[in-house]
N, C-alpha and C positions, 0 to 999 in steps of 0.2 A: 346616873347621873345626880344620884341623890346624896344629901353631905360634900359633893364637890365645890372650893370654893376658887378651882380654877379657871381662872376664863383668858384667854386666848385674844390679843389683839391683832385685830385684820386691820394694821393703817397701812393699805397700800394703795393706792390709786388705780392701779392695776390691776382688774379682777380676777385675771390668771394665774399671779401672781398669788393671792391669796386662795383662791382657790384649789392650786397647787402645792399652798402649805395645808389649808385646813382636811383634803384628802388625804396627808401624812397623820392626823391626828382622830383618834377615837371619841367618840361622843357620849361614850359611858365613862368616859373622865375627866373632858372640859366642857365652857361654852365659848362660845367664840363671840368680840366683839367688834362688831363694822362701824367704822369709821363715816364721817363725812366725805369724806374724801373719796372712794369706794361708791359707794351710793349716789354720789353726783353725778359719775361716771357713768358707771354702768344700771343704775336702779334695781327693782327692789330682784333681777334675776338671781348674782349669785348667794341672797338672802335665802329666797325660793330653794336654789337646788343646796346649801346646808341643812335646811329644813329637813325638806325630802332625809336628808343622809342620817335626820336624826337629833343636829345639834339644836341646842338653845342656845338663842340668838340675841346681843343686845344692839340695841340701834342705837351711835351715839351719833345724833345726829343735831346737835347743839351750834349754832354758828358763836353761842355765847363763850369762846373757847381763848384760848392762847393765842395771838401775831401769826404765829409761825402755821399752827393747823386753821383759821380760820380763812388766809392767805392761800394757804393750799388749793383748799375745799372750793375756792375761790377763780384757780386758777383752771381747776379740774373742768 
């Protein structure tokens, strides 16, 4: 991962969709971003799964965001 600047945004409310995509990626070439929608729905377990597989994970949990993102997180 050293030197890689690729971060894949897993902006899914459904953790199974996010994990299915992450399962197809190589943790040596990218990091993952987990948004508030999925974290509100699933909690920390998907993040633990990603870290156990060697991914660096950026948690984007701010609620001061664009209205659509905040609305989706609140609906989750």
